[in-house]
C-alpha positions as CSV (number, residue, x, y, z in Angstrom):
1,X,-62.7,-110.0,27.1
2,X,-62.0,-107.3,29.7
3,X,-60.5,-104.1,28.3
4,X,-57.1,-103.0,29.6
5,X,-56.8,-99.5,31.0
6,X,-54.1,-97.8,28.9
7,X,-54.5,-94.2,30.1
8,X,-51.6,-92.5,31.8
9,X,-51.7,-89.8,34.3
10,X,-50.2,-86.6,32.7
11,X,-49.5,-85.1,36.2
12,X,-47.2,-88.0,37.0
13,X,-45.2,-87.6,33.8
14,X,-45.1,-83.8,34.1
15,X,-43.8,-84.0,37.7
16,X,-41.2,-86.5,36.8
17,X,-39.9,-84.4,33.9
18,X,-39.8,-81.3,36.0
19,X,-37.8,-83.0,38.8
20,X,-35.1,-83.9,36.2
21,X,-35.0,-80.5,34.5
22,X,-31.5,-79.0,34.4
23,X,-31.0,-75.9,36.5
24,X,-29.1,-73.1,34.9
25,X,-25.9,-72.6,36.9
26,X,-25.6,-69.1,38.5
27,X,-22.9,-66.9,37.1
28,X,-21.1,-65.1,39.9
29,X,-19.8,-61.6,39.4
30,X,-16.0,-61.7,39.5
31,X,-14.6,-59.9,42.5
32,X,-11.2,-58.2,42.9
33,X,-10.2,-59.8,46.2
34,X,-10.3,-63.3,47.6
35,X,-13.4,-64.3,49.5
36,X,-11.1,-64.8,52.6
37,X,-9.9,-61.2,52.3
38,X,-13.5,-59.9,51.8
39,X,-15.1,-61.7,54.7
40,X,-13.7,-59.4,57.5
41,X,-15.1,-56.3,55.8
42,X,-18.5,-57.9,55.3
43,X,-18.6,-59.0,59.0
44,X,-17.4,-55.6,60.2
45,X,-20.1,-53.9,58.3
46,X,-22.8,-56.3,59.5
47,X,-23.5,-57.6,56.0
48,X,-22.9,-61.2,56.8
49,X,-22.3,-63.2,60.0
50,X,-20.2,-66.2,60.6
51,X,-22.5,-69.2,60.7
52,X,-21.7,-72.6,62.1
53,X,-22.2,-75.4,59.6
54,X,-23.4,-78.9,60.5
55,X,-20.5,-81.4,60.8
56,X,-20.8,-83.4,57.6
57,X,-21.2,-87.2,57.8
58,X,-20.2,-89.8,55.2
59,X,-21.0,-90.3,52.5
60,X,-19.5,-86.9,51.7
61,X,-20.6,-84.7,48.9
62,X,-18.5,-84.5,45.7
63,X,-15.8,-81.9,46.3
64,X,-15.5,-82.6,50.0
65,X,-12.0,-81.8,51.2
66,X,-11.0,-83.1,54.6
67,X,-8.0,-80.8,54.7
68,X,-9.9,-77.6,54.0
69,X,-11.8,-75.3,56.4
70,X,-14.3,-72.5,55.7
71,X,-13.9,-69.2,57.6
72,X,-17.5,-68.3,56.8
73,X,-18.8,-71.5,58.4
74,X,-16.7,-71.0,61.6
75,X,-13.8,-73.2,60.5
76,X,-16.0,-76.2,59.4
77,X,-14.2,-78.9,57.6
78,X,-15.0,-79.9,54.0
79,X,-14.3,-76.8,51.8
80,X,-12.4,-73.5,51.8
81,X,-14.1,-70.1,51.7
82,X,-13.0,-69.8,48.1
83,X,-15.3,-72.7,47.2
84,X,-18.1,-71.9,49.7
85,X,-21.3,-71.6,47.7
86,X,-23.2,-70.1,50.6
87,X,-20.7,-67.2,50.8
88,X,-20.6,-66.8,47.0
89,X,-24.4,-66.5,47.0
90,X,-24.3,-63.9,49.8
91,X,-21.8,-61.8,48.1
92,X,-23.7,-62.1,44.8
93,X,-26.8,-61.0,46.5
94,X,-25.1,-57.9,48.0
95,X,-23.7,-57.0,44.6
96,X,-27.2,-57.5,43.1
97,X,-28.9,-55.1,45.4
98,X,-26.1,-52.6,45.2
99,X,-24.7,-52.9,48.7
100,X,-21.3,-54.1,47.5
101,X,-19.4,-52.8,44.4
102,X,-16.0,-53.2,43.0
103,X,-14.6,-50.3,41.0
104,X,-11.1,-50.5,39.6
105,X,-8.9,-51.2,42.6
106,X,-11.4,-50.3,45.3
107,X,-14.1,-52.1,47.1
108,X,-17.2,-50.0,47.9
109,X,-19.4,-51.1,50.8
110,X,-22.7,-49.2,50.8
111,X,-24.5,-49.0,54.1
112,X,-27.7,-47.3,55.2
113,X,-27.0,-44.8,57.9
114,X,-29.1,-45.3,61.0
115,X,-29.0,-41.7,62.2
116,X,-31.3,-40.3,59.6
117,X,-34.9,-40.9,58.7
118,X,-34.2,-40.2,55.1
119,X,-32.4,-43.4,54.4
120,X,-29.2,-41.7,53.3
121,X,-26.5,-43.9,52.0
122,X,-22.9,-43.7,53.2
123,X,-20.0,-45.2,51.2
124,X,-17.1,-47.0,52.9
125,X,-14.2,-47.1,50.4
126,X,-11.8,-49.9,51.1
127,X,-8.7,-50.4,49.0
128,X,-8.5,-53.9,47.5
129,X,-5.9,-56.1,49.0
């Protein structure tokens, strides 16, 4: 009788298990203002730019809201800026590298001055809205 091949590829199982591994959700630092109020300060200080999003096509992702528009994505339909994950990641990144801080009732925007070769840091203190 012929023998059956009962060996399994471990690479195949490992790759399959890895693709279903749960990702730990990112925890965003709480901010003292709405993302809508914060956006103009970030744009004015060249920390973010308004980016146009692709027009979503059905089937829409979970959470899609036909009545909501996102200022960060140039008014694109589907979500508001308060639920914009791209904007939240940008803000979190700025907080993480120390370019954006919230202290008590103030927003601190830290920018590198371009008029010096020493990389001096200037602070723009903006009162929270």
